[in-house]
C-alpha positions in Angstrom: 130.3 -46.5 -11.1 126.5 -47.6 -10.8 125.6 -49.1 -14.4 123.7 -46.5 -16.8 120.1 -48.2 -17.5 119.4 -47.8 -21.1 116.2 -46.2 -22.2 116.1 -46.2 -26.0 112.5 -44.7 -26.2 113.7 -41.7 -24.3 116.1 -38.8 -25.2 118.0 -39.0 -21.9 119.5 -42.2 -20.3 118.4 -42.9 -16.9 120.4 -41.0 -14.1 122.6 -43.1 -12.2 123.0 -42.6 -8.3 126.4 -40.9 -8.8 124.9 -38.6 -11.1 121.9 -37.4 -8.4 124.9 -36.8 -5.9 126.8 -34.5 -8.4 122.9 -32.5 -9.2 122.6 -32.3 -5.4 126.4 -30.6 -5.0 125.2 -28.0 -7.4 121.8 -27.4 -5.8 123.4 -27.2 -2.7 125.9 -24.9 -3.9 123.2 -22.6 -5.1 122.7 -21.6 -1.8 125.9 -19.5 -1.7 125.3 -18.0 -5.0 124.9 -14.2 -5.5 122.7 -13.7 -8.4 122.5 -10.8 -10.2 119.2 -9.0 -9.6 116.8 -6.1 -10.1 116.7 -3.2 -12.7 119.1 -3.1 -14.9 120.8 -6.2 -14.2 119.9 -8.2 -17.4 119.3 -11.3 -15.6 116.0 -12.7 -16.3 114.3 -16.0 -15.4 111.9 -15.7 -18.7 112.3 -15.9 -22.6 111.2 -12.3 -24.3 107.8 -14.4 -24.9 107.3 -15.1 -21.4 108.1 -18.4 -21.0 110.0 -19.3 -18.0 113.5 -20.5 -17.2 115.5 -22.7 -15.1 119.0 -22.0 -14.5 120.1 -25.6 -15.2 118.5 -28.2 -17.7 118.7 -31.9 -17.6 117.6 -35.1 -18.5 114.6 -34.9 -15.8 113.4 -32.0 -18.2 113.5 -34.5 -21.5 112.4 -37.7 -19.9 108.5 -37.5 -21.6 110.3 -36.9 -24.8 110.1 -39.8 -27.4 112.9 -40.3 -30.3 111.3 -41.2 -32.9 107.7 -39.2 -32.0 109.4 -36.3 -31.3 112.8 -35.8 -32.8 113.7 -38.4 -35.2 116.5 -37.5 -38.2 117.3 -34.5 -40.5 115.2 -34.9 -43.5 112.4 -37.4 -42.0 109.1 -36.9 -40.4 108.2 -35.0 -37.7 111.6 -32.8 -39.4 112.1 -31.7 -35.9 115.5 -31.6 -37.1 115.5 -30.4 -40.5 113.7 -30.8 -43.8 116.8 -32.4 -45.5 119.1 -35.3 -44.5 122.0 -33.2 -44.8 121.5 -29.4 -45.0 123.7 -27.2 -45.0 126.3 -29.7 -46.2 124.7 -30.1 -49.3 123.1 -26.5 -50.4 123.7 -23.9 -48.4 120.3 -21.2 -47.6 119.2 -18.7 -49.8 120.9 -15.4 -49.2 117.7 -13.3 -50.5 118.1 -9.4 -49.6 114.8 -7.6 -49.1 115.2 -4.5 -51.8 112.9 -2.2 -53.6 113.0 2.0 -53.4 112.1 4.7 -55.8 111.0 3.9 -59.2 111.4 0.6 -61.2 114.7 1.8 -62.5 116.5 2.6 -59.7 115.9 -0.9 -58.0 116.5 -2.6 -60.7 119.8 -1.1 -60.5 120.3 -2.2 -57.0 119.3 -5.9 -57.9 122.2 -5.7 -60.5 124.2 -4.5 -57.6 123.3 -7.6 -55.6 123.7 -10.3 -58.3 127.3 -8.9 -58.6 128.2 -9.1 -54.9 126.6 -12.8 -54.9 123.4 -12.8 -53.9 121.2 -16.0 -54.3 117.7 -14.3 -55.5 116.2 -11.6 -55.6 113.3 -10.2 -53.2 111.0 -7.3 -53.7 109.6 -4.4 -51.7 106.7 -2.3 -52.7 106.0 1.2 -51.6 102.4 2.1 -49.5 100.4 2.8 -52.4 101.0 -0.5 -54.5 100.4 -2.5 -51.5 96.7 -0.7 -50.7 96.2 -0.8 -54.3 96.6 2.8 -55.4 98.5 4.1 -58.5 101.2 6.6 -58.1 99.4 9.7 -59.4 95.9 8.9 -56.8 95.3 11.5 -54.0 95.6 8.7 -51.9 99.7 7.9 -52.4 101.0 11.0 -52.1 103.7 11.4 -50.2 104.1 7.6 -50.2 105.7 7.1 -53.7 108.6 5.0 -53.5 109.0 5.3 -50.0 109.0 2.8 -48.5 109.7 0.3 -51.4 109.1 0.5 -55.2 106.5 1.9 -56.8 105.1 -0.6 -59.3 101.7 0.5 -61.0 101.7 -1.6 -64.4 103.1 -4.2 -66.7 105.7 -1.6 -67.7 107.0 -1.1 -64.7 107.6 -4.7 -64.0 108.9 -5.2 -66.9 111.5 -1.8 -66.1 111.9 -3.9 -63.0 113.5 -7.0 -64.1 115.1 -5.4 -67.2 118.4 -7.2 -67.8 117.7 -10.0 -65.6 117.3 -14.0 -66.5 113.6 -14.4 -64.9 114.3 -18.2 -65.6 117.6 -18.5 -63.5 116.4 -16.9 -60.3 113.8 -16.5 -58.1 112.2 -14.3 -57.0 110.0 -12.9 -53.8 107.4 -10.9 -53.8 105.9 -9.1 -50.2 102.8 -8.2 -51.3 99.3 -9.3 -50.0 96.2 -7.3 -50.9 97.3 -6.5 -54.6 99.4 -10.1 -54.9 96.9 -11.6 -57.4 97.8 -8.5 -59.8 101.8 -8.9 -58.8 101.7 -12.3 -59.8 100.1 -11.6 -63.1 102.3 -8.8 -63.9 105.6 -11.1 -63.0 104.2 -14.0 -65.6 103.4 -11.6 -68.1 106.7 -9.7 -67.9 108.5 -13.2 -68.1 106.3 -14.1 -70.8 107.3 -11.1 -72.8 111.1 -12.1 -72.3 110.0 -15.6 -73.7 110.0 -17.0 -70.4 107.3 -19.8 -70.1 105.5 -19.8 -66.6 106.0 -22.9 -66.2 109.6 -22.5 -65.1 108.9 -19.5 -63.2 110.3 -19.9 -59.5 110.0 -18.4 -56.5 106.9 -16.9 -53.7 104.7 -14.4 -53.6 103.5 -13.7 -50.1 99.4 -13.4 -50.9 99.4 -14.3 -46.5 95.6 -11.8 -46.5 95.3 -13.7 -42.9 97.9 -11.7 -41.1 97.1 -8.9 -43.0 93.7 -8.7 -41.2 95.6 -10.0 -37.8 98.9 -7.3 -37.8 100.1 -5.3 -40.4 96.5 -4.2 -42.1 97.3 -3.9 -45.5 94.1 -5.4 -47.1 91.7 -4.4 -49.7 88.6 -7.0 -49.9 87.3 -8.5 -47.3 88.3 -11.7 -45.7 86.2 -14.4 -47.4 85.8 -13.1 -51.2 90.0 -13.1 -50.4 90.2 -16.1 -49.7 88.1 -17.4 -52.8 91.0 -15.1 -54.7 93.6 -17.1 -52.9 92.2 -20.5 -53.8 92.4 -19.5 -57.5 95.6 -18.5 -57.0 96.3 -22.1 -55.5 94.8 -23.7 -57.9 96.5 -21.6 -61.1 100.0 -22.2 -59.9 99.1 -25.6 -59.2 98.7 -26.1 -63.0 100.5 -23.7 -64.5 103.6 -22.6 -62.7 104.9 -25.7 -60.8 107.8 -24.4 -59.5 106.0 -21.8 -58.0 105.1 -21.0 -53.9 101.7 -19.5 -54.1 101.5 -18.4 -50.5 104.4 -17.4 -48.1 102.5 -17.9 -44.5 103.9 -14.7 -42.9 104.9 -14.5 -39.4 107.0 -11.9 -39.1 104.5 -9.3 -39.6 102.8 -10.7 -36.6 106.2 -10.4 -34.5 106.5 -6.8 -35.8 103.4 -5.7 -34.5 104.3 -6.7 -30.8 103.4 -10.6 -30.7 105.4 -12.9 -28.4 107.4 -16.0 -30.2 104.6 -18.1 -29.2 102.1 -16.5 -30.8 104.2 -15.7 -33.8 104.3 -19.6 -34.4 100.4 -20.6 -33.5 99.3 -17.8 -35.3 101.5 -18.7 -38.6 100.5 -21.6 -38.8 96.8 -21.7 -37.8 96.7 -19.3 -40.9 98.6 -22.0 -42.9 96.3 -24.4 -41.8 93.5 -21.9 -42.8 94.8 -21.9 -46.1 94.4 -25.6 -46.2 91.3 -25.7 -45.7 90.5 -23.2 -48.0 92.1 -25.6 -50.9 90.6 -28.8 -49.9 87.2 -26.9 -49.7 87.7 -25.4 -53.1 87.7 -29.3 -54.2 91.6 -29.5 -54.5 93.6 -32.6 -52.5 95.7 -31.3 -50.3 98.9 -32.8 -51.8 98.5 -30.8 -55.2 98.7 -28.0 -52.9 100.6 -27.9 -50.0 103.6 -28.5 -51.0 103.8 -25.2 -52.4 102.6 -23.6 -49.3 106.1 -21.8 -47.8 106.8 -19.8 -44.4 107.9 -16.6 -43.8 109.4 -16.2 -39.7 111.0 -13.2 -38.1 113.9 -13.8 -36.4 114.3 -12.4 -33.1 117.0 -11.4 -30.7 116.5 -14.1 -27.8 118.7 -16.4 -29.4 117.4 -20.2 -28.1 114.1 -19.3 -28.2 114.1 -18.6 -31.9 115.9 -21.6 -32.7 112.9 -23.6 -30.7 110.3 -21.9 -32.6 111.9 -23.0 -35.9 112.1 -26.7 -34.5 108.2 -26.3 -32.9 107.1 -24.6 -36.5 108.7 -28.0 -38.4 107.1 -30.0 -36.3 103.6 -29.0 -36.0 103.0 -28.7 -39.4 104.3 -32.1 -39.8 101.9 -33.5 -37.3 99.2 -31.6 -38.8 99.0 -32.2 -42.4 99.6 -36.0 -41.9 96.8 -36.5 -38.8 94.2 -34.2 -39.5 94.6 -33.1 -42.9 95.3 -36.4 -44.5 98.3 -35.3 -46.5 100.5 -38.3 -47.7 103.0 -36.9 -49.7 106.0 -36.1 -47.1 106.7 -32.7 -48.9 103.6 -31.9 -47.7 104.7 -32.2 -43.8 107.5 -30.7 -45.1 107.6 -26.6 -43.5 109.8 -24.8 -45.6 110.6 -21.1 -44.7 112.5 -17.5 -45.3 114.0 -15.8 -42.3 114.1 -12.1 -42.0 116.1 -10.4 -39.1 113.9 -8.5 -37.0 113.4 -5.1 -37.7 111.8 -4.0 -34.3 114.9 -5.7 -32.7 117.0 -2.7 -34.6 117.6 0.9 -33.0 117.9 4.1 -34.2 120.4 4.7 -31.2 123.6 3.6 -32.1 123.0 2.1 -35.1 125.8 0.7 -35.6 125.1 -1.9 -33.1 122.1 -3.3 -35.2 125.0 -5.0 -37.7 126.0 -7.0 -34.1 121.9 -8.1 -33.2 121.5 -8.6 -37.3 124.6 -11.4 -37.1 122.8 -13.0 -33.8 119.5 -13.2 -35.4 121.1 -14.8 -38.7 123.0 -17.0 -36.6 119.8 -18.4 -34.9 117.8 -18.7 -37.9 120.9 -20.6 -39.5 121.2 -23.1 -36.3 117.1 -23.3 -36.9 117.5 -24.6 -40.2 116.2 -22.0 -42.2 115.6 -22.0 -46.3 116.3 -18.3 -47.0 117.7 -15.6 -45.1 117.3 -11.7 -45.4 119.4 -9.9 -42.8 118.9 -6.2 -42.1 120.7 -3.4 -42.7 121.6 -1.2 -39.7 120.3 1.9 -41.1 117.1 -0.1 -41.9 115.2 1.6 -38.5 115.9 5.1 -40.0 115.2 5.0 -43.4 115.6 2.4 -46.7 119.3 1.1 -46.6 122.0 2.4 -48.6 124.2 0.3 -50.8 126.9 0.0 -48.3 125.0 -0.7 -45.6 123.0 -3.4 -47.8 126.6 -4.9 -48.3 127.4 -5.2 -44.8 124.6 -7.2 -44.0 125.1 -9.5 -47.1 128.2 -10.0 -45.9 127.2 -11.1 -42.7 125.2 -13.8 -44.5 128.8 -15.0 -46.2 131.1 -14.7 -43.2 128.4 -17.0 -41.5 128.1 -19.5 -44.5 131.8 -19.8 -45.2 133.9 -18.7 -42.4 132.0 -20.0 -39.0 132.0 -23.9 -39.3 128.1 -23.4 -38.3 126.9 -25.4 -41.5 129.4 -28.3 -41.3 126.6 -30.4 -38.5 123.6 -31.0 -39.2 120.9 -29.5 -36.0 123.7 -29.1 -33.8 122.0 -28.0 -31.0 119.9 -31.5 -31.3 119.9 -33.4 -28.1 120.5 -30.3 -25.5 118.3 -30.5 -23.0 117.2 -26.9 -22.7 116.7 -26.5 -26.3 114.7 -29.6 -26.5 112.7 -29.1 -23.3 112.1 -25.5 -25.0 111.1 -26.7 -28.1 108.5 -28.9 -26.3 107.4 -26.1 -24.5 107.0 -23.8 -27.4 104.3 -26.6 -29.3 102.4 -27.4 -26.0 101.4 -23.5 -25.7 100.4 -23.1 -29.3 98.6 -26.3 -29.7 96.5 -24.1 -26.4 96.0 -21.7 -28.9 94.9 -23.8 -31.9 92.5 -24.6 -29.3 91.0 -21.6 -28.6 90.7 -20.7 -32.3 88.9 -23.3 -32.9 86.3 -22.2 -30.0 85.5 -18.9 -32.0 85.0 -21.6 -35.3 88.4 -20.5 -36.9 91.0 -17.9 -38.0 88.3 -15.4 -40.0 85.8 -15.9 -36.7 88.6 -15.3 -34.6 89.6 -12.2 -36.5 86.2 -10.3 -36.6 86.2 -11.2 -33.1 89.7 -9.3 -32.5 90.8 -12.2 -30.6 94.5 -11.9 -32.1 94.8 -8.2 -32.2 93.8 -8.3 -28.3 96.5 -11.0 -27.7 99.4 -9.5 -29.7 97.9 -5.7 -27.8 98.2 -7.6 -24.4 102.0 -9.1 -25.3 103.2 -5.7 -26.8 102.6 -3.5 -23.4 104.1 -6.3 -21.4 107.2 -5.8 -23.3 107.0 -2.2 -23.1 106.7 -2.2 -19.9 109.9 -4.7 -19.3 111.7 -1.9 -21.2 110.0 1.5 -19.1 111.1 -0.7 -15.8 114.4 -2.1 -17.0 113.7 -5.7 -16.6 115.0 -5.8 -19.9 117.6 -4.0 -21.2 118.3 -2.7 -25.0 122.0 -1.5 -25.1 121.8 2.3 -26.6 118.3 2.9 -25.3 118.0 1.7 -21.7 121.3 1.1 -20.7 124.6 2.2 -22.0 123.5 5.5 -23.8 125.3 8.0 -25.3 124.1 11.9 -26.2 125.2 11.2 -30.2 122.6 8.7 -30.6 122.4 8.4 -33.9 125.8 8.7 -35.2 126.9 9.6 -38.3 125.8 7.3 -41.0 124.7 8.0 -44.2 121.2 8.0 -45.3 119.0 7.0 -48.3 116.2 9.8 -49.3 113.8 9.5 -51.6 113.3 12.7 -53.6 109.9 14.3 -54.5 110.6 14.0 -58.1 110.4 10.3 -57.9 106.8 10.6 -57.4 106.4 13.6 -59.8 107.7 11.3 -62.6 106.0 8.1 -61.6 102.4 10.0 -61.8 103.5 11.3 -65.1 104.4 7.9 -65.9 101.1 6.4 -65.5 99.6 9.2 -67.2 101.3 8.6 -70.4 100.8 4.9 -70.1 97.3 6.1 -69.8 97.2 8.0 -73.2 99.1 5.1 -75.6 97.6 2.2 -74.6 94.2 1.4 -76.1 91.6 2.0 -73.5 89.1 0.0 -75.2 91.0 -3.3 -75.0 91.4 -2.4 -71.4 88.3 -1.8 -70.6 87.0 -5.2 -72.3 89.3 -7.0 -70.1 88.0 -5.6 -66.5 84.4 -6.4 -68.1 85.4 -9.9 -67.9 87.3 -9.7 -64.9 84.4 -8.4 -62.9 82.4 -11.0 -64.6 84.7 -14.0 -63.2 84.8 -12.4 -60.1 81.6 -12.8 -60.0 81.5 -16.7 -60.8 83.1 -18.9 -58.2 84.1 -21.1 -61.6 85.5 -19.3 -63.2 89.6 -18.6 -62.2 90.5 -15.1 -61.5 93.8 -15.8 -62.8 93.7 -15.8 -66.3 92.1 -12.7 -66.5 94.0 -10.6 -64.3 96.9 -11.4 -66.8 94.6 -10.7 -69.6 94.1 -7.2 -67.8 97.7 -7.0 -66.9 98.7 -7.8 -70.8 96.3 -4.9 -71.7 98.4 -2.3 -69.6 95.4 -2.2 -67.3 97.1 -0.3 -64.3 96.7 -2.0 -60.6 94.6 0.7 -59.2 92.3 0.0 -62.0 92.3 -3.6 -62.0 91.7 -2.8 -57.9 88.6 -0.6 -58.3 87.1 -3.1 -60.8 87.6 -6.0 -58.6 86.2 -3.7 -55.6 83.0 -2.9 -57.3 82.3 -6.9 -56.6 83.5 -7.7 -53.2 84.1 -4.0 -51.7 86.6 -3.1 -49.2 87.1 -4.4 -45.9 86.3 -2.3 -43.0 88.0 -3.4 -39.3 85.6 -3.5 -36.5 87.3 -1.9 -33.5 88.4 -4.5 -30.7 88.9 -2.3 -27.9 
């Protein structure tokens, strides 16, 4: 047997003569194969994101990688293999099921149920009027109150939402962006009314307004003044809430809008870099706030592509924070992220199949090194999930955590020729996107030019065409269909009485509070909005404590900043 040549700087060893002969025999065998081909075969040579795939990967595909520079060890720069040395051997990911519907009392009951079933943290889904900054009795809210999440109009609702829950003992994630500063103020005020100081509160408010302009479209103020608000939030959290993540930079909604995995990776990290620059430009040292920026990614169905996306994200973030932004604290280099399985991969047809999809997507998130995870319920494509379907989704995580033994080895796919080559390719393509964004002058300029919107629209069109031609198969949708598409499953329905009751509670709140105090706090808030040297967060908390409604607070700020109108991209 020929002696193997040692290549300590590379991922693999130098191929021997015997190995080369084996490869030649394998390639020769390919002349006689009869591959699956044609529409409906399910055999593709590209990922969902259109990255080319080879039939087999070997040492030649990773020969350019350097072990120390590109992989390292878990818990060490560049964190390709995870941000903690022993990952899930020491601590499992946080099981954080997204929940919210109807009014605050109904959602509070769901929270108590989830905590009793073994969930580790809470996650608040808000309804559309709350996300857009309107009170439940506003004309714009009609027909939407409590439908896609919980209606939160004031501090009174936030107090009800966490009734009987120790806010100092759990962590909470709030998925809200346009009025995120108000939701954070309400959360702080509700905790302090329970005697829980803000400095011990742990959790995240999403607050990622840039991805709203890019993908989800739930904005209020124009980009530039809103970035000022976020800088105030980062400073406030740095000084007052050291356990709180001030921004959760979200690729999830970018992917749900139709982007590829590479676009999700690149656009999300570009937004993260923009927030870093906003903090630095506001006079903060990067290491004083960067450790409290977190991320939120989609877990789609292309199993290995998703795993590689997470590994590439950690490596890119570490390199840029250290080398471009000069961060010296290793915590600033560590990309911490939450994952949610892909809503856009779920199907209304044969909804039970979604349980299987979610299990694979959750496994990809875990093998990719997520810090927390939400598993979608099988019925979420049809309605807000029932208690039964939520329980199945949570049990999916628990089976994965406690029965599969997938948590016993750190980064078990590390060193795979395929995984390392695909990780490297995703990093390379993300860097190409960063260069294009830089040519526009930055993220906000690229948003204003419609760059992100066009890229996502083009990717979405290509994917839809692949389904129509059956180049890609979706079980139960364009193959293996059955007449009774949706089956007979129980759905959660939000009645009109919820909207009527919520609107009435807002009216009653206005009648019993001190209107003069509300007016004075809103006036002070407006003055702070006009003064860049005055942080808006203390004034928001004062307005919330006076029981000003979200809609009233938003309107006061709109009178200073205006409302954003998107320029047509096509």
